[in-house]
N, C-alpha and C positions, 0 to 999 in steps of 0.2 A: 530349792526349787523355783518358789516364786522370781527370784532372783533369775534362773534363768530363762522362764518364761515369756520375763520384761524384757527382756535380753533379745530375745528371738522377736518379742514386738517392735522393739524402734531398727532393729537392723532390716528388717521388711519396710518397715515405711522409710529408711536413712535410702534404702535402696530405688523405693517406689520416686522419692525425692530429686531424687541426683539424676533419674531417665528420663531424658526429654523426650523420649517416642510416649512415656508412661505418662507424662504429665498432658501432653499433646491429648493422646488418643481415651482420656479418661476426662481432664476436663476442658478443652478449646473443641475439641470434633462432636459432641453432643450441642455443645450449643450452637455450632456451624449448620447440623443438621436438622435442626431445630428452625433456624431461619432460613436456611433451604425452603423446610416443606411449609413454613409458614408462608412465602411469597410467592409459590405456587401455586397454596390451596386454602392460604387464607384462614384466619381465625374461625369463621362462622359456618353452618351448613348452608349459605347459601350456594349458589353457581357462579355468582361472582360481579362485580356492576357491570352496567348496562345503562349509557345513557339514552336518554330518551328525546326527538326531538319532533314540534308539531310544527310541520311547513305551510306557511302561510292558510292560519288557521280560518275558516270563512266566519265570519262575524254574525250567524245565525241562532236562534236557540239552539236549536239542533246541532248542532258542531260545536257550541258551547257548552251543550248539556252531554255528550258525548267526552270531549275532551277533559273533563270532570268524571264522568265513570272511569275512563282509563288510568286518569292520578290514583283516584281513591281504589280503584284495583291493585294497581302496580306498589300500593303504600301499605296494604292489605296484605303482603304476600311473604313469605319466610321464604320461598325459592331464590325469588332475583334481587337484589341490592339495586332498586333503576331509580335513576334522577333525572328530572326533569331539566335539560341546560337547553343554550339557544345555538342555532344554527352556526352562527357564525364563528363560534368556541372553539379551539383545540381542540382536537379530537385526543381522548385520555381512552375512550374503552370502545368495548365494541358501543356500535349506534346503531339502534329500531327507529325509523324515519315513518312519521304518520300524516298522510296526508288524509283529512277530514274531510266527508261530503258533505254541500251543502244542507241535505233533508234526506230523508229515511230511504228515497229514491234513484240517488247518488251512489258511487263504490266510493269506501274508502280504502286508500291502499295506503301498503304498510310493508317499508323497503328494509330490508336485511341483508347481510351474508349469510347465507344459505349453506354455506360451508365455514362457516365461525362459533363461537363461542355457542356453549348447552344455553347461557347465560340470555344470548340473545334469541336465542330460537325458545328456548321460554317465554323469555318477556317479549314476543309474536302473539303466540298463542295467548296468552294472557290479554293481548290488548284484544285480541278477535273475542273472546269469551266478552269482558268488559263493554264492547261495542254490541256486538250481540243481544244482552240486556237492554244498553239503553236503548237499541232503535224501537224492543217489544217495550219497554217504558213509554217510548212517544207516542206509540202508536193503540196504549192504554193498557196493553196489558202489565200485570203485576207480577216481572219476569222475577224482582224483589223475593218473593216468598215461594220460589216455585225450587227452590233448595236450601237445605238450611244444613251446615260444617257444626258438628258435634267434635269433640276432640274427646276421644279415648281412653285419653292416658293425660287429665288434666294435670298432677303433680311432678309428670314427670319433665326432667330438665332438658331444653332442646341440644340438639345434638351440635357439640361444639369442636371444630378439629382440633384449636389450638390446647384444651384440656386433652384432646385426644392423643395429639402429637406428645406433647409435654410428658404425659405418663409413661406412652410407647418409649421413647426415645430415653429418658430415665432405664426404663428394667431392660432397652439396649446398651446403656453405660454399664449397666451392672454384669451386660453377661461376658461385655469385652473383658471386665476386671476377673468377675470370677470362671470365665472360662480361657478365655484366648490367653491372659497374662497371668494366670496362674498354673494354667496350666503348660505354657511355656518355660514359666520359672523353674516349677518341680522338677522340666526332663530337661532342662540345662544344666540345672544341679547335680542332677543323677549322669548325665552322660561325662559330663567333667570330673565325673569321681569325688566332688566333693564332700557328698555325705558321707564318706569314710572320715571324716574329721566330728560329724556329728555323734560317731559310733561310740570314740572317745571320750565324750563327755557324757552328763547323765541326762540325756534328753532320751526321752519315750517317745515314740512314734503319733502316740494321743497328743501326748505335747505340745509338737512339734505342728500337725496337722494344727490343732488348737491354737497356735500364735498366729501362725498362718491366714487361717480364716478371721481373726480380732483383727489384727494389720489390716489385712484389703476390707473391711466392714467400716472401718477408719475412711480408707481412702472409698468409698462406696456413699459412704453421709458427704466426705466434701464435694463428691462429683454433683452430688445429688442435691444439696445446698447451692451450687451453683447454678448450676442448668433451672433450677426451679427457679429460684430468684430474678435470673433473666429472664424467664417465663412471664412473672407475675410485676416486674419494673417497666422492664425495655421495652415487652410485646403486650402489655394489659391484658394478658391472659387472667381472668377470672380463678385465680386458683385461693381457697383456703388456708393459706399458710398457717394466720395467727388464730383462728377460730378451732375450734373443740375440732371439728371434722378435718382441721390437720393432725391436731394430735391424737387423733386415733386411727389418722392413715400411720404416725409412727412405728406402729407396732407392724402392725402391716408390712410394712418398706423395711426394717430390719429383719424378720422373717424371712421374707422373702429374697434379701440380700443372705442372709446364712444358706438358704434352699440352695440357692445357686452356686456361692460357693462350695459348698457341700458337695454339688456335681461335680463340679472345676478338678476339685482334691481327688474323687474317686476317675474322673478320666485321666490322671495324671500318674494315679494312684503306680502305675509297674507300668509305663511308657516307658521304652528301653532306650529312647533316642530322639530329639526333636522334631527329628520329621515326621517318627510315629504322633506324637503328641498333636503336631500340627494338624498331621490329617485328622485323628479324631474330632480335634475340634471343628475342622470345616467340615467334618459330616453331621457333625451335633448340631454348630453355631446356626448355619442357614439354614435348616427344616424350622429352628425357631423361630429365628427370625421371621418368616415368614407364613408361618402358620400361626404366630403366638396371638395374631389380631393387635401388633404394637403400631405397628406406620401404614399397613394397609386392610381399612376394615373390611371383614370376611362379611358382611352382610349380603352382598350378591351370589356368596357358596351356596352349595343347595345343604336341605336342613341336613339329608345325613352325614355331610363330612362336618355343618358347626357342629353338630353332636356326637362328632368323633372326634374333634379339634379339643374338645373339652375338656379331656386327660390331661393333658397336654400340663405338666408343669407350671410353665409361664406365662401362659394359658389362662391359670385359674389364677395366678401373683397378678398379673392385670386387671381382672376383675373384679378382684377384692380391693384392689386399689383403689382404678376407677371408682366405685361403688362406694366407697368410705370417703377418700378423700375428695371427689367432686361432684357425689352425689347427697354426701351426706347421711348416707343411710347405715343403719347400726350394726353391730359383731353378728347379731343373730341372723340377718337377711345375709350373710354371706358364710355361715356353719358349716359349708360342705366345701368349700372354698381355701377356708382357714383350716382345718381339719386336715387335709388332703394335705397342704403345705406343709403342716406340722409333721405328720406322718413320712413325707417324702425328704423331710431334711432330717431326719430321726434316721429314716434307712441311710439316705448315701453319707452322712458323716461315721454310721456303724460302719459302712461296706469299705467306706475311706479307711477307717482305724486298720480294720483288720487287713487291709489287699496295702494297706502302705507298704512298700519296700526299701530300704537303704540302696540296694545292688540287685545287680539283673537279677539272681539267683532266686 
């Protein structure tokens, strides 16, 4: 029986290696999607780079003090990546041009594209606050002591788009293998009556399902390794792959892969045709993609919707994976998510094994 199981696993792996489309969607497309998302949104929580140009700053103490206040305010900002550049330099980012007044009675002009990026608009407001503070201090008002900012979560890591996208796309690649590819493969075998050959051999439904899950978990492991290595070394995303956090995340990754694969086998357990299987995949895949907090942060969603989406298995997978891998949190902190993932995996696998049929009848 062990030899039969090994043969089934080997055949699944050989079919994966020989399929160009499977290789592309499993190994190439996740890396391509990660590159596109990082190029579009960057790797940090910043709104993007902005160039600051001081146009003809007067050589007065007031103007010099205000320029120093503006630069200091922008340097301490976590929202905007601002950099002071020469006005004659070639423009590579959105620009904000500041023309400082010579004294407190003059008017400082801040010029930028009102329809430009959010980074430029945010930078202009930071400049306005810095100039107001500077003008107050120049007139003897201790503006620096009027407001104090305290971090309510000092131990929490800053939001990092790079780590967010890398983990989200990792789960997306698992979904592509566990749902789309697996369901289509099973439906194709049933539609072509290939399963008749399995009936003639000592292959039980549980053995076939188990071999299918093991083989595709190997594919998922390869896809995850390539994606995370590219994210870490090609894009410099701070993923602790070789640290204790990375080792603790491995069981979470394996559990999530088994859960998604079990659900995919369940979807295909009685699919009568490839068209019916593809319909079931599309109805399931896209809601999971958009509502599982994978590539689109759901921070702006209403509270009741965020609470409702927490029950989605892939959302629980994302929360546990990011918490253990990125934040380095211990397992007990995500006991609810891990328990729910174990329960979903067991239920999906049991239902898939019991509902699986070799034939339509």
